DRENDO-1510 file (C-alpha; in Angstrom, 1 decimal, always signed):
<recs>
REC; n; res; u; v; w
REC; 1; MET; -16.2; +41.0; -51.8 .
REC; 2; THR; -17.0; +37.4; -52.4 .
REC; 3; ASN; -13.7; +36.1; -51.4 .
REC; 4; ASN; -13.0; +37.8; -48.8 .
REC; 5; ILE; -15.9; +36.7; -47.1 .
REC; 6; PHE; -15.1; +32.9; -47.9 .
REC; 7; LYS; -11.9; +33.6; -46.7 .
REC; 8; HIS; -13.1; +34.9; -43.2 .
REC; 9; LEU; -15.0; +31.8; -42.9 .
REC; 10; LEU; -12.4; +29.3; -43.6 .
REC; 11; LEU; -9.5; +30.8; -41.4 .
REC; 12; PRO; -11.8; +30.0; -38.3 .
REC; 13; ALA; -13.1; +26.6; -39.7 .
REC; 14; LEU; -9.5; +25.6; -40.5 .
REC; 15; LEU; -8.1; +26.4; -37.0 .
REC; 16; LEU; -11.2; +24.5; -35.3 .
REC; 17; ALA; -10.2; +21.6; -37.3 .
REC; 18; LEU; -6.4; +21.9; -36.0 .
REC; 19; VAL; -7.5; +22.3; -32.4 .
REC; 20; THR; -9.6; +19.3; -32.4 .
REC; 21; SER; -7.1; +17.0; -34.1 .
REC; 22; PHE; -4.7; +17.7; -31.4 .
REC; 23; PHE; -7.6; +17.1; -28.3 .
REC; 24; ALA; -9.8; +14.6; -29.6 .
REC; 25; PRO; -9.0; +11.0; -29.1 .
REC; 26; ASN; -8.7; +8.9; -31.4 .
REC; 27; SER; -10.6; +5.8; -30.1 .
REC; 28; ALA; -8.8; +3.4; -32.7 .
REC; 29; GLU; -5.9; +4.1; -32.0 .
REC; 30; ALA; -6.4; +3.2; -28.2 .
REC; 31; ALA; -8.6; +0.3; -28.1 .
REC; 32; ILE; -7.4; -3.3; -27.5 .
REC; 33; THR; -9.0; -6.1; -29.3 .
REC; 34; GLY; -8.5; -9.2; -30.7 .
REC; 35; ASN; -6.6; -10.5; -27.5 .
REC; 36; ASN; -8.6; -13.8; -26.8 .
REC; 37; SER; -6.0; -16.4; -26.1 .
REC; 38; PRO; -2.7; -17.1; -24.4 .
REC; 39; ASN; -0.8; -16.5; -27.6 .
REC; 40; THR; -2.5; -13.8; -28.4 .
REC; 41; ALA; -2.1; -11.7; -25.2 .
REC; 42; ILE; -1.8; -8.3; -25.4 .
REC; 43; SER; +2.4; -7.4; -23.9 .
REC; 44; MET; +2.0; -4.3; -21.3 .
REC; 45; GLY; +6.1; -4.6; -20.6 .
REC; 46; TYR; +7.3; -4.1; -17.5 .
REC; 47; TRP; +4.3; -3.4; -15.1 .
REC; 48; LYS; +5.8; +0.1; -14.3 .
REC; 49; ASN; +5.4; +1.3; -18.0 .
REC; 50; SER; +2.5; -0.3; -18.5 .
REC; 51; ARG; -0.6; +2.0; -20.0 .
REC; 52; SER; -4.3; +1.4; -19.2 .
REC; 53; ASP; -6.4; +1.7; -22.8 .
REC; 54; THR; -9.6; +0.2; -23.4 .
REC; 55; THR; -10.2; -3.0; -24.6 .
REC; 56; ILE; -13.4; -4.1; -26.6 .
REC; 57; LEU; -14.2; -7.8; -26.4 .
REC; 58; PRO; -16.7; -8.8; -28.6 .
REC; 59; GLU; -19.6; -10.6; -28.4 .
REC; 60; GLY; -19.0; -14.1; -29.0 .
REC; 61; GLU; -15.5; -13.9; -27.4 .
REC; 62; ASN; -15.4; -15.0; -24.1 .
REC; 63; GLU; -11.9; -14.1; -22.7 .
REC; 64; ALA; -9.0; -11.1; -22.8 .
REC; 65; TYR; -5.3; -11.7; -22.5 .
REC; 66; TYR; -2.5; -9.9; -21.2 .
REC; 67; GLN; +0.9; -10.2; -19.9 .
REC; 68; PHE; +3.7; -8.2; -18.1 .
REC; 69; THR; +7.0; -8.6; -16.2 .
REC; 70; ILE; +7.5; -7.6; -12.9 .
REC; 71; ASN; +11.7; -7.7; -10.8 .
REC; 72; LYS; +12.0; -9.8; -7.9 .
REC; 73; GLY; +10.5; -8.6; -4.2 .
REC; 74; GLU; +7.7; -6.3; -6.2 .
REC; 75; ARG; +4.0; -6.6; -5.2 .
REC; 76; VAL; +1.3; -5.4; -7.3 .
REC; 77; TYR; -2.3; -5.8; -8.0 .
REC; 78; VAL; -4.0; -5.6; -11.8 .
REC; 79; ARG; -7.5; -4.3; -11.6 .
REC; 80; SER; -10.1; -3.9; -14.3 .
REC; 81; SER; -13.0; -1.5; -14.5 .
REC; 82; TYR; -15.9; -2.8; -14.2 .
REC; 83; ASP; -19.6; -1.9; -15.0 .
REC; 84; LYS; -23.0; -3.0; -12.8 .
REC; 85; GLN; -24.1; -5.0; -16.0 .
REC; 86; TYR; -21.2; -7.3; -16.4 .
REC; 87; THR; -22.0; -9.7; -13.5 .
REC; 88; GLY; -19.9; -12.8; -13.1 .
REC; 89; MET; -17.3; -10.9; -14.7 .
REC; 90; LYS; -13.7; -12.5; -13.4 .
REC; 91; ILE; -10.1; -11.3; -13.2 .
REC; 92; GLU; -7.2; -13.5; -13.1 .
REC; 93; VAL; -3.7; -13.1; -12.7 .
REC; 94; TYR; -1.2; -16.0; -12.9 .
REC; 95; ASN; +1.9; -18.1; -13.9 .
REC; 96; SER; +3.8; -21.3; -13.6 .
REC; 97; LYS; +4.5; -20.6; -10.1 .
REC; 98; ASN; +1.3; -18.5; -8.9 .
REC; 99; SER; -2.6; -18.2; -9.2 .
REC; 100; ASP; -5.2; -15.9; -8.0 .
REC; 101; GLU; -8.6; -15.5; -9.1 .
REC; 102; ARG; -11.3; -12.9; -8.0 .
REC; 103; SER; -14.6; -11.8; -8.9 .
REC; 104; ARG; -15.6; -9.7; -6.1 .
REC; 105; VAL; -16.6; -6.1; -7.1 .
REC; 106; ILE; -15.0; -3.3; -5.4 .
REC; 107; ASN; -16.9; -0.3; -5.0 .
REC; 108; SER; -19.5; -1.4; -5.8 .
REC; 109; ASP; -21.7; +1.7; -5.0 .
REC; 110; SER; -19.4; +4.5; -6.7 .
REC; 111; ILE; -18.7; +5.7; -10.1 .
REC; 112; THR; -15.7; +3.3; -10.3 .
REC; 113; PRO; -16.2; +0.2; -9.6 .
REC; 114; PHE; -13.5; -2.7; -9.9 .
REC; 115; ILE; -12.3; -6.4; -9.5 .
REC; 116; PHE; -8.6; -7.1; -9.3 .
REC; 117; ALA; -6.2; -10.3; -8.2 .
REC; 118; ASN; -2.8; -9.7; -7.1 .
REC; 119; THR; +0.6; -11.5; -8.0 .
REC; 120; GLY; +2.3; -14.0; -6.1 .
REC; 121; ASP; +5.7; -13.2; -4.3 .
REC; 122; VAL; +8.5; -12.9; -7.2 .
REC; 123; THR; +11.4; -14.5; -6.0 .
REC; 124; SER; +13.6; -15.1; -9.0 .
REC; 125; THR; +15.2; -11.5; -10.8 .
REC; 126; SER; +12.3; -11.1; -13.3 .
REC; 127; GLU; +8.8; -13.2; -14.0 .
REC; 128; THR; +6.3; -13.1; -16.8 .
REC; 129; TYR; +2.4; -13.2; -15.4 .
REC; 130; PHE; -0.4; -13.5; -17.8 .
REC; 131; VAL; -3.8; -12.1; -16.7 .
REC; 132; LYS; -7.2; -13.1; -17.6 .
REC; 133; VAL; -10.7; -11.4; -17.7 .
REC; 134; THR; -13.5; -13.6; -18.1 .
REC; 135; ARG; -16.9; -12.1; -19.3 .
REC; 136; GLY; -19.7; -13.0; -16.9 .
REC; 137; THR; -23.3; -13.2; -18.1 .
REC; 138; TYR; -23.6; -10.3; -20.5 .
REC; 139; THR; -23.5; -11.4; -24.0 .
REC; 140; GLY; -22.5; -7.9; -26.0 .
REC; 141; ASN; -19.4; -6.3; -26.3 .
REC; 142; MET; -17.6; -5.2; -23.3 .
REC; 143; TYR; -15.3; -2.3; -22.7 .
REC; 144; PHE; -12.9; -2.1; -19.7 .
REC; 145; THR; -9.6; -1.0; -19.2 .
REC; 146; VAL; -7.0; -3.1; -17.2 .
REC; 147; SER; -4.1; -1.5; -15.2 .
REC; 148; ILE; -1.9; -2.8; -13.1 .
REC; 149; GLN; -0.7; -0.9; -9.3 .
REC; 150; ASP; +1.7; -0.8; -6.6 .
REC; 151; ARG; +0.4; -3.1; -4.0 .
REC; 152; ILE; +2.6; -1.7; -1.3 .
REC; 153; LYS; +2.5; +1.7; +0.4 .
REC; 154; SER; +4.2; +3.8; +3.2 .
REC; 155; GLY; +2.5; +5.4; +6.0 .
REC; 156; ASN; +3.6; +6.9; +9.8 .
REC; 157; GLY; +1.9; +8.2; +12.8 .
REC; 158; ASN; +2.3; +9.2; +16.3 .
REC; 159; PHE; +1.1; +7.9; +19.1 .
REC; 160; ASN; +0.9; +8.5; +22.5 .
REC; 161; PHE; +1.5; +5.9; +25.5 .
REC; 162; THR; -1.2; +6.1; +28.9 .
REC; 163; GLY; -0.1; +7.1; +32.1 .
REC; 164; THR; +3.4; +7.9; +33.8 .
REC; 165; ALA; +6.2; +5.3; +34.3 .
REC; 166; SER; +8.2; +5.7; +38.1 .
REC; 167; ASN; +11.5; +4.2; +38.4 .
REC; 168; LEU; +12.6; +4.2; +42.4 .
REC; 169; GLY; +16.1; +4.3; +41.8 .
REC; 170; ASN; +19.1; +2.0; +41.7 .
REC; 171; SER; +19.7; +2.4; +45.0 .
REC; 172; SER; +21.3; -1.3; +45.2 .
REC; 173; LEU; +24.0; +0.4; +42.9 .
REC; 174; ASN; +23.0; -2.6; +40.0 .
REC; 175; LEU; +25.5; -2.1; +37.0 .
REC; 176; ALA; +23.0; -3.1; +34.7 .
REC; 177; GLY; +20.4; -0.3; +36.4 .
REC; 178; VAL; +16.5; -1.1; +37.1 .
REC; 179; ASP; +13.2; -0.8; +35.2 .
REC; 180; SER; +10.5; +1.6; +35.7 .
REC; 181; SER; +6.6; +0.4; +36.2 .
REC; 182; VAL; +5.3; -0.4; +32.5 .
REC; 183; ILE; +2.7; +2.1; +30.3 .
REC; 184; THR; +0.8; +0.8; +27.7 .
REC; 185; MET; -0.9; +2.0; +24.5 .
REC; 186; ASP; -3.3; +0.1; +23.0 .
REC; 187; LEU; -3.1; +0.5; +19.0 .
REC; 188; THR; -5.3; -2.5; +18.6 .
REC; 189; ASN; -8.9; -0.6; +17.0 .
REC; 190; ASN; -6.9; +2.6; +15.9 .
REC; 191; SER; -9.1; +3.5; +12.8 .
REC; 192; SER; -5.9; +5.9; +11.5 .
REC; 193; ILE; -4.1; +2.4; +11.0 .
REC; 194; PRO; -4.2; +0.4; +7.8 .
REC; 195; LYS; -5.4; -3.1; +7.9 .
REC; 196; ASN; -2.2; -5.6; +8.8 .
REC; 197; ALA; +0.5; -2.3; +8.4 .
REC; 198; ILE; +3.9; -4.0; +9.5 .
REC; 199; VAL; +6.1; -1.6; +11.2 .
REC; 200; LYS; +9.1; -0.4; +9.6 .
REC; 201; SER; +10.5; +1.4; +12.5 .
REC; 202; ILE; +10.1; +2.3; +16.0 .
REC; 203; THR; +11.5; +5.8; +18.1 .
REC; 204; THR; +10.0; +7.2; +21.3 .
REC; 205; THR; +10.1; +10.7; +22.9 .
REC; 206; SER; +9.5; +11.4; +26.4 .
REC; 207; THR; +10.0; +13.8; +29.2 .
REC; 208; GLN; +12.0; +12.4; +32.5 .
REC; 209; THR; +11.9; +14.0; +36.0 .
REC; 210; PRO; +14.6; +15.1; +37.2 .
REC; 211; ASN; +16.6; +14.5; +34.2 .
REC; 212; GLN; +19.2; +11.9; +34.9 .
REC; 213; GLY; +22.0; +10.5; +32.6 .
REC; 214; ASN; +21.8; +6.8; +31.8 .
REC; 215; VAL; +18.9; +6.0; +31.1 .
REC; 216; THR; +17.7; +3.7; +28.4 .
REC; 217; HIS; +14.0; +2.9; +26.7 .
REC; 218; LYS; +12.5; -0.1; +26.2 .
REC; 219; LEU; +9.4; -1.4; +24.2 .
REC; 220; THR; +7.4; -4.5; +23.9 .
REC; 221; ALA; +4.4; -5.8; +21.4 .
REC; 222; SER; +2.0; -8.4; +23.0 .
REC; 223; GLU; +2.3; -10.4; +19.9 .
REC; 224; SER; +5.8; -10.8; +20.6 .
REC; 225; ASN; +7.0; -10.9; +24.5 .
REC; 226; VAL; +10.2; -9.6; +23.6 .
REC; 227; TRP; +11.8; -5.8; +25.4 .
REC; 228; TYR; +13.6; -3.9; +22.3 .
REC; 229; GLN; +16.0; -1.8; +24.2 .
REC; 230; SER; +16.8; +1.8; +22.9 .
REC; 231; LEU; +20.4; +1.5; +20.8 .
REC; 232; PHE; +21.6; +4.5; +22.8 .
REC; 233; SER; +20.7; +5.9; +26.1 .
REC; 234; SER; +19.0; +9.2; +26.5 .
REC; 235; ALA; +16.1; +10.2; +28.8 .
REC; 236; THR; +14.2; +12.0; +26.1 .
REC; 237; SER; +14.3; +9.5; +23.2 .
REC; 238; GLY; +14.9; +5.9; +22.1 .
REC; 239; SER; +15.8; +4.1; +18.7 .
REC; 240; TYR; +15.4; +0.3; +18.3 .
REC; 241; ARG; +16.4; -2.6; +15.7 .
REC; 242; ILE; +12.7; -3.5; +14.5 .
REC; 243; SER; +12.5; -3.6; +11.1 .
REC; 244; LEU; +9.6; -5.3; +8.5 .
REC; 245; GLU; +11.8; -8.5; +9.3 .
REC; 246; ASP; +10.5; -8.8; +12.7 .
REC; 247; GLN; +6.8; -9.0; +11.0 .
REC; 248; LEU; +5.0; -6.6; +13.8 .
REC; 249; LYS; +1.8; -5.6; +13.2 .
REC; 250; VAL; +1.2; -2.0; +14.2 .
REC; 251; ALA; -1.9; -2.1; +15.5 .
REC; 252; GLN; -1.7; -3.8; +19.1 .
REC; 253; LYS; -1.1; -3.0; +22.2 .
REC; 254; TRP; +2.3; -1.8; +23.2 .
REC; 255; SER; +4.3; -1.5; +26.2 .
REC; 256; PHE; +7.1; +0.6; +27.6 .
REC; 257; LYS; +9.5; +1.2; +30.7 .
REC; 258; TYR; +13.2; +2.7; +31.0 .
REC; 259; LYS; +16.4; +1.5; +33.0 .
REC; 260; ALA; +17.8; +3.6; +35.0 .
REC; 261; LYS; +21.1; +3.7; +36.8 .
REC; 262; ALA; +20.8; +7.0; +38.8 .
REC; 263; THR; +20.0; +6.1; +42.9 .
REC; 264; ALA; +17.3; +8.6; +42.6 .
REC; 265; ARG; +13.6; +8.6; +41.7 .
REC; 266; SER; +12.0; +9.8; +38.5 .
REC; 267; THR; +9.8; +9.4; +36.1 .
REC; 268; MET; +8.9; +9.5; +32.8 .
REC; 269; SER; +5.7; +10.9; +31.0 .
REC; 270; ASN; +4.9; +12.2; +27.6 .
REC; 271; VAL; +5.9; +8.9; +26.4 .
REC; 272; LYS; +5.2; +8.8; +22.8 .
REC; 273; ALA; +5.9; +6.3; +19.7 .
REC; 274; ASP; +6.6; +7.7; +15.9 .
REC; 275; ILE; +6.0; +4.6; +14.4 .
REC; 276; ARG; +6.9; +4.1; +10.5 .
REC; 277; TYR; +5.0; +1.3; +8.5 .
REC; 278; GLU; +4.4; -1.0; +5.1 .
REC; 279; TYR; +0.8; -1.9; +4.1 .
REC; 280; ASP; -0.6; -3.6; +1.3 .
REC; 281; VAL; -3.3; -1.5; -0.2 .
REC; 282; THR; -5.4; -4.6; -1.5 .
REC; 283; ASP; -5.9; -5.9; +2.4 .
REC; 284; GLY; -8.3; -2.8; +3.1 .
REC; 285; PHE; -10.6; -3.7; -0.4 .
</recs>
């Protein structure tokens, strides 16, 4: 009788212990400590494969160091979690060519405040960066996590030009055609566009009345003063030789017109631009 009771009690206890061993975090294994100089910096490897384990900066130690590698053309930022007690805490990302040190707290009123610093331009095939986290005025043990994030994101938006462009017709039979009046759209204060977003590509669509052949869309930005002509003729669409190399900001004033070779008058309405862009998320912090 006693043995049966013991067996019934033992089995659930063993099962509970087994489940707990699978799901309970092992803080001793995950914690990072002892990385208090460049020589003892924790290697995070290639940044895309890095982990974000908790660092313990013991009382009496002022700095924690890490290192990671990054490839040519990549741009990242390193962030450290923050606690409101950690006044003056700083983070620096550096190598022999670049250094960025910051202490400004981002999202200070949220449950996930952080500090961050950026890498510079990586021009070699691969470069090694160091990260230094420095305590501020807090004197006790500090607990924080350091992670590496991609700075560069992509997005797109559809935007409308205002008004209708009018073309008087090519009555002089100019072989090059004649341009219409100009219509505009002002994206300067458009809140949907990330700060400092740069154009990757633009296409335009429109409705021409009457629909004609030998029609070409044209586009310019206020900061460039260059009229970009569509790569093909169409009364309803346009595509342009515009890329990141042109460094055109999305948030500015844009102008549109079209060239027509037909002798008859025409108008163009419902002009829209599909803009694909790239931006640095840290510009918005």
